[in-house]
C-alpha positions, 0 to 999 in steps of 0.5 A: 789535923782537922779531925783531932781539932774538932774532937778536942773542940766539940762546940767549935762547929756549932758556934761557927755555924750559929755565927755564920747564920747570925752574920747572914741574918745581919747581912740580909737585914743591912741589905734589905734596909739599904734597899728600902732606903734607896728605894725611898730616896729614889721615890723622894728624889725623882719628882724633885729632879724632874721638877728642877729639870722642868724649871731649868728648861723653862 
């Protein structure tokens, strides 16, 4: 079944590989973007959190 389908659709494997590569690239870009955003957010919020804790302790 798979052999006949691939023979009937020669471009299907290429498009599937390309779409997989594109999907992986998009996924990697999103993950990297979220990682950078979370890192920036933690850098911005940690001093504020420390300051707020100091204010509450005082």
